N, C-alpha and C positions, 0 to 999 in steps of 0.2 A: 504494500500500500504506500502510495506517495504521500509525503508529509503535507500538512495543512498549509505551510508557508509556500510550498511550491504551487499549490492550487491558487493561492491568493495572487502570487506573482503572475501566473498564467492568466488569471482573470483580468488583472490590470493591463497586461499586454494585449489581450483580446479586445478590451474596451478601447484601448488606444487605436487598434486597427480599425474598429468601428468608427471612431472619431475621424480618422484620416479618410476613410471611405465616405463619410458624410460630407467632409470638405470637398472631396473630388466630385461628389454628386452635385453639390451646389455650383461648383466650377463648370461642370459639364453643361449645366443649364444657363451659364452666363451670369450668375448672380454677382454683382459688382464687388462686394467685400470678399467673397470667396475667390474670385478671379485675382484680386489684388494680393490676397494671402498666398495663393498658389504661386503667383509670379514672384513674390518675395522669397519663397522657399526654393523654387525651381529655376528662377531667372526671369528677368524683366522682359526679354525679347518676345515678340509676338509668336515666333516660331520655337518657343521653348519646348523641350521634350514633353513636359506635362501637358501642355496645350495640344500638341500634335497627337499624342497618344489618346488623350481624353476626348478628342473630337474626331478620331478616326473611325472607320467602319467597324473596328474591333471593340469599340467602347460600349457596344450594346449587343445583347443576345435576344433575338425575337422582339426588338423594340424596348427591352428592359436594360437600363444602364448597368454595367458591371459594378459600378460604385454602389448602386442600390442593393445588389446582391451581396456585396461585401458587408454592408451594414447588417443585413439579416444574418449572414453567416457568423461573423465575429460576435455579434450581440447574442445570438442563440447559443453559441458555445460557452460564452461567459455565464449566461443564465444557467445552463446545465451544470457547470462547475459550482456556481453559487448554491444551487439546490443540493449538490453533492456534499457541501460543507456541513449541512445539518441532517443529512440522511444517515441511516444505519450503515455500517461498514460494507456489507455485501452490495447494497444499492449504490453506495458511493463509488465502489470499485467498478461496477457496471457503467456508471456515468462517465468515469475517467476513461474506460476503454472506448466508449462511444466517441468521446472527444478526440482521443488518439487516432481513431480510424478516420474521422472526418478531417482532422488536420493533415493526415497522410494523403488523403484524396486532394485536399486543398493545395498541398505542395506540388502535386503533379500538375494541377491546373495552373499554378503559379509558374512552373517551368515552361508550360506551353505559352502563357502570356508573355513571359520574358523572351522566349524565342521569337514570338511575333513582333515584339518591339525591336529586336536585333535584326531580323531578316526581312520582315514585311514592311514595317513602318519606318525603320531607320532612325528612330529616336528613342530615348529612354526617359521614362517618367520616374523621377526620384521618389515621389510620394508613393507611387504604385509599388516600387521596389521596396520601400520601407514597410509596406503592409506584408510583402512576401517575407521579409526578414523577421517581422514580428510573429508571423505564423510559424516560421522555421524555429525560432527560439522557443516558442510555446510547445512545439512538437518535441523539441529536445528535452525540455523540462518535464514533460509528462511521459516521456519514453520509458522510464523505469517501471511503469505500470504493467508492461509486457511480461514481467517476471512472474506475475500471477495470472492464472487462467481466468478467462471471462466467466463470471458467475451466472450461468443461464438460469438457474433456479431462483436467483434473487429477483429476476425480472418478473417472475410469476407470483412473488410474494406481495403482500399489501403495500409495503414500503416502496418496492420497486415500481409497482403499478402507479402509485401516487406520484412518485418522482417523474415518471415518464409522462403521465397525464399533465402534471404541472408544466413540464417542459414543452409539450406539444401545444398546450393552450397559449403559452408565452410565445411560441413560434408563430402561431396563427395571428396573435396580436401584433407581432413585429411585422409580419407580411402585410397585414392590413394598414398599419401605420406608415410603413415605407411606401406602400402603394398609393395611399392618399397623399403623402408628401410629394411623391413623384408626379402625380396628376396636377397638384397645385403648382409645382415648379414648371411643369410643361405649359400650363396656362399662363404663368407669368412670362415665360420665354416667348410665347405667342403674342402676348400683349406688347412686349418690347419690340418684337418684329413689326407689329402694326404701328408702333410709335415712329417708325421710319417715315410715316406720312406726315408727321408734325413738323415743327420748326427746327431746321437743321442746325442753326446756331446754338440752340439749346442743347442739342445732342453732341455738339462739339466741345462741350464743357465750359460754357461761358462763365459759370460761377467761379471756377478755378482761375480762369484768366483774369476775372475781376479782382479777386483777392491778391493774386500775385502782382498784377499791374499796380494796384493801389499801394501795396507795400513798397514797391519800387519807387513810386512817385513821392510817397511820404517820407522816404528815407533821406532825401536830399533835395535842395532847391538850388540848382546851378546858376540861376539868374539873379537871385535876390541881391547879392552883394554887388554884382556888376551894375545893376540898375540904380541902386540907392547910393552907392559910395561915390563921393566926389573925386574927380581925376584932375590932377594938376597938369596944365598944358604949357605953363611958362609963357603965356601970352602968344603962343603960336596958333594963329587962326586956322591954318590947314589941319594941324593936329586936333584942335578943338572940334572942327567939323567932322573929322574921322571918328572921334570919340562919340559925338552925338549920333552919328550914323550907326555905330556899333550898339549904342544904347537902344536906339529904335529897333534894330534887329533883335536885340535881346528881349525887348518888350513884346514884339510879335511872337517870338519863340515861346515866351512865357504864356501868352494867350493860347497858343496851340497846345501847350502842356496842360493848361487848365481845362481846355476842352476835352483833351484825352482823358484827364482824370475824371471829368464828369461822366464820360462814357463808361469808364471802368468801374465807377461807383454804381452804375445802373445796369443790372443784368440784361434788361430789355434792350438797352443801347448796345451792349456787347453783342447781343444776338443780331441786331441790325448791322453792326460793323462786320461780323462774319459773313452775313448774307450779302452785303454790298461788295465786300472783297471778293467773294466767290463769284458773284455775278460779273464783276469786272474781269476776272480771269476767264470766265466762260465766254464773254462777249469779245474778248481780245484774241481768242483762239481761232484757228483756221477751221473752215468747214471741210470735212473729209467725205469722200464718196466711198461707199462700201458696196461690195457685190452681194446683193440680197436675193439673187435668183435661187429659188429652191430652199431658202433659209426659213425655218419654221417661225411663225409669228402668232401673236394674240392681239385682238383688237381689230377695228375696221380698217380695211385697205385704203380708204379715202380719208383717214384721220389726218388732221393738220400737223400733228406732232409725231414724229417717228423716233423711237428710241432703239438703239442697237446696244444690246448688253453682251459683253464678253464675260463668260462665267465658267466656273469649275463645279462639277457635281458634288465634290467633297469639301467645298468651301462653306464655312459656317455662316459668313455674312451673305453669301449667295442664297443659302437656305432661308435666312431671315427675310431677305428681300423677296424671295419667292412666296413666302407666307403672306407678306403684306400685299403683294400684287394679286394673289388669289382672292383676297378679301375685297380689294379696291377696284381692280380692273373692270369687273362687270358693270360698275357704276359709271365709268368714264370711257368705255371702249370705243365710243363714237368719236372721241377726240385724241385718243392715244393708241398707237400701234407699236408693239414691242417685238423686235427681232432678236432671236437668240443665237449667238455664235459661241463656239467652244474655245476656251483658252485654258486647257488643263495645266495645273501647276505640277506637272509630272515629267521628269526628264526622259521618260520612256518614249515620248512623242514630241516633247517641246524642248528644243535645243537651247532655248533662252533661260530655262530653269536649271540652275547649277546644283541646287540642293533639293533632295526629294522632300516634297511637302504633302502631296496628295497621291500616294501610291495607289494605282488602280484607276485614277480618274481618266486616263487615256482610253481605257477599255470602256468606261461608262460613256465617254464622249462618242466613241464609235457606235455604241448602242443607241445613243440619242439620234445620230444621223440615220441609222437603219430604222429606228422607230418612226421617224418622220416620213420615210418612204412608204410606210404602211399606215400613214395618217394616225399614228398613236403617240406622237411626240408629247402632247400635253399630259396624257395618262402616264407615260414613261417618266417624265420629269417629276410629276407628283409622287410616283412610287419611289423613285430614287431618293428624293429629298425627304421622304418620310422615314428613311433609314433602311440600310441593307442587312446589317447584322453579320456580314462576312466580307472577306476580301473579294473585290470584283475580278472575275475572270470570264472567259468566253461562256462557260457553262452557267455561271451564276447570272450573268447578264441575259443570256438566252432564257433562263428560267423566268426572269421578270417578263420578258416578251411573251412567253407562253401563258403566264398568269393573266396577262392583259389581252389575251385572245389573238395574238399575232401568229403568223405562220412561222413556226420555229425553224423549219428547214431553210426557208428563204432568209430569215433573220440571221442565222448563223453563217450562211453563205455571204451575206452582205458584210457581216462583221469581219470575215477573213479576206474580203476583197481589197485588192490594192487600190481600186478606185475610191473606196470609202476612206482609206488611210490618206490618199492624196487630197481628198476634200477636207479632211480634218487638218492636215498640214497647211493647206491654203488658208484656212481660217486663222490658224496660229500665226502665220506670216503676216496676214492682214492686221491682226491685232497688234503684233509687235511693231509693225511699220506705223501704226496709228498711235503708238506711245503707251500701249497696255503693258503693265509690268506686274499687276496684281488683279485680283478679282474680288467683287464684281467691278467692272469698269463700264460706265455708261456713256454713250454718245447721243446727244439730243439734237435732232435735225443736223447731224454731221459734226457737231461741236462736242468736245470732250468735257464732261462734268468734272470739276475739281474734286468732288466727293459724291459718292452715290447717294448719300442722304439728302443731297441738294435737289434731287430730281423733281419733286412736286413743286417746290418754290420756282425752280427754273422753268418747268413746264408751264406754270401759270403766266410767267413773264412772256414766254414765247407765244402762248395763246393770245395774250393781250396784244402783243405786237401784230399778230395776224388777224386781229379783230374778232376773236372768239371769247365767249364767257369763261371765267376761271373755273378750275376744278373745285370740287367740294370734298374736303377730307374729313369733315366732321370734327375738326379740332379748332 
């Protein structure tokens, strides 16, 4: 029988594993504080390993985040050991054996997940690996229980049955709680996706800019002494005129600084500043022509505003934009037409990507082209953005086509066609030539948007220029 202190240590380790899993679940759904905490622990870069792993196709199984399963697993094992602390010796031994067996199974799963990070995703999640280590240490601490045989008879006794009943009821409660939490987080994520339709300056973090700018202005006043201090010119009139000119310039600069401070003190004005700046960048950019022949689109063909979106099926921002467009486009489809072009962030087909970011997105892009040939692009796009649950390959992508009622034989032939690959590579070249370096990148009537969250504001301005009524976002 393992000692009581070993069980307590294992319980603490398992609860820590559940806590890390909870943090990763919140990060998976884009919760701000959790994202910041994970970035602090794993690295600040957008392409940090934790972010790549937790947003990859392997982060979910049948639509359920692995982080959520981790919460249930680690918490349930901790609860079973807690119950074992107060149970009679035979029942406690049986509980310890069950924990040992489940931890052994978890280690095998962890090895598989580590291999996926190493060979499929190409990035490592430090926090994920920390949970693997916690599971490994817990397994090592409870390993001595193997020296005693599993007490089968104890499970038939009253104490054993009560222990297992208590654990199973706790497990059901955990599943229900995590399921409800997952649903709530998914709803919040959808609401954030729809917030793309709102004011972009607000989304760019105007409050941060306001506080930082205000602090910078309040820290010093570079013009006060120059304006107020008398300057001796020694009777030299030319020098006196130059000094007066400099003072006038300083007064003008001071006024500009005061105006800027007023803007930074008011989040609404900061928002207006960002919008104005982005509009100026948009209006100063060149209008580009894109080959839209055979490119799938949504909206009216005679719509005055044409948007070309370069996207990646495994890009989280593309997924958020897709969610908002699904909600919004039916209301304004007579004025907006969106064309979808592929720009996979995957070096397997995109030579402009030097580091693997979206492994398998080339395969999904080929599938999208083939789905469009069978008039199923919209269904295919919805299905892929809803989550795959496994690494994209020809078979998994063909399975999607089959589920959507496509001819699987024709679809697979299209996937393996050199012509399909050539069409994908042509879209990638076109995007690169147009200045696309990340996704989603939007071009509105041929002009590149500085930020994809600017699309509704910019579309309204373009509609106004063309003499059409503005869009209605409900915000």
